[in-house]
N, C-alpha and C positions, 0 to 999 in steps of 0.2 A: 838465515843471515845473522850475523853477529852484530848486535846493536852498539856495543862500545868496545874499545880495544881491550884485548885480553893480554895481560902481561904474563909472560912466561917467566918461570924461575930461572931458566937457563937463558943467558944473554944470546946464544946462538939461535934460539927459537924466535922466529920473526912473525909470529902471528899478530896480525893487526886487523884493524877494521877493514872489511871488504866493501868496496864501492858497490852499491846496489845497481843492478842492471835495469835498464828501462824495459817495461813490459811491451811486447810487440803491438798490442792494441792501442797503446798510447801513441806509438809512432804512427800507426795507420790513421788514427784520429787526426793527428796533425796534418797528414797528407790530405785527408778528405776535406778538412776545413780550408786548407790552402787552395785546393781545387775548386771548392765552392766559391771562395772569394774571387778566384780568377774567372770562373764561368759567369758570375754575377757582373763582373766588370766588362766582360766581353758582351753580355746581353745588353748592358746599358749602352755600350758603344754601338751595337747594331741598331738599337732603338733610335739613337741619336742620328745615325746615318739614314735610317728610314724616314725620319721626320724631315731631313734636309732634302730628300728626293722630291721632285715635282710630281704632283698627282696627275694621272692621265685624265684627259678630257672625256666626259661621258659620251658614249657612242649612241647615236640615234637608232631606234629600232628599225629593222628592215621593213620596207613597205609590204603590205599583204600581197599574196599571190593574186594574179589576175583571175577574175571569175570566169568559169567556163561559159562559152557563148551559148545562149539559148535561142537566139533569133536566126541562126543560120539554118540551112536545110536539114542537117542532122538533128539539131535541137527541136525544130518544129515537127519533124517526122517522129521522133521519139515521144514527144508529148501527144501527138495524134494517136500513135500506137498505144500509148498508155491509157488514154481515154477509151479507145476502142476495146482494149483488153479488159478494162473495168466493166464496160457494158456487157461484153461477151461473158465474163465471169458471172455477172448477175444473171444473165439468161441461162447459163449452165446450172447455176445454183437453183433457179426457179423451175428447172426442167421444162423449158419452153419447147424443146424438141419433141416432147410427148404430144403436143398439140398438132404437130404436122402429120398429115394423113398418109402420104405415100412413103414407102420405105426408101426409095432412091433419093428423094428430096431430104428426108430425115438424115440419111447417112451423109449427104452433101453438106448439110448444115453442121453436122458434128465434125466433119473433117475440116471445114473452114474455121469453125470455132477453135479447134485444136491447133490449127496453124497460127491463128492470131495469138492465141495464148502462149504457144511455144516460142514464137518470134519475140514477143515482149518479155517473156521469162528469160530468154537467152540474153537480151540486151540488159536487163536489170541485174542478173546474177553475175554475168561475165564482165560488165562495165566496158563493153566493146567501144573503142574510140571515145571513152568518157561519157557514154550515154547515161549511166546512173548518175554521174555527177552533174550532167546537164539538166536532167530532170529534177534533181534535188536543188540545183541552183535556181531553177524557175520558181520554186517555192521560196527559197531564201532571198530572191530579189524582192519579193513582196514584203519580207520581214525587214531587211536592212539595206535595200537598194542594190544597184549593180556594182558590187565590189566583193572581194573575197573575204573570208572570215579573218578578223583581226584579233579579237580578244580570246581568252581561253574559253569563255562561255559560248561565244559564237562558233569557235572551232568544234566544241563538244556538240552543240546543236546541229552543226552540219554533219558530223559523224553519225549522230543518232538518226537524222533524216535519211542518210544514205544506207544505214543498216536496216531501217524500216522498209526502204525501197527494195532491198535484197529479200526481206521476208515477204513482201508483196509479190516479188518475182517468183519465189518458191510457191506461193499460193496459186499464181498463174500456171506454174508448171504442174501442180497437182490437178488443177482443173483441166489442163490439156491432156494429161494422162488418163483422167477419168473419161473424157469425151472419146478419146481413141479406143479405150477398152469397151465402152458402150457401142461404138460404131463397129468394132470388129467382133466382139463376142456377143453383144446384145444385152438387153436388160432382163 
């Protein structure tokens, strides 16, 4: 670029100072600054509108789900079967059948023990008609009364109780399989 006018010796020569052209980055910078100002103004307007809107009223939490019934026929039967299965599992673990003298009575005891253990194992692992939940609720009624779990801690406790009952059901199943194998194959 020529910084000052150049005077030519010839009057027909028209060399003069050339206007400097604007750099493209300067033009882009102006556009970016203008867009920034416009977006800032739009953001302020949106904040102003949001402040003017009424706040929604807080919603009350939903009531807890009703607790499974433990006092009906199924609840009482599941509990009685659970106690019977616990006693039967203890008898199987102590090998009480070895104290029985005759072979037919011994096999009868093993088959009955296996049936009790299979039945309760099925109820606890499959949760048929909520039997696992009913048995767990029987314990939970002792902890927080006859209501469903409300807080996160109570819900976690209820899930842990039901998972432990499933593991107990698996132990019943193992005891039943053992008794059947001993009854059919022998010791």
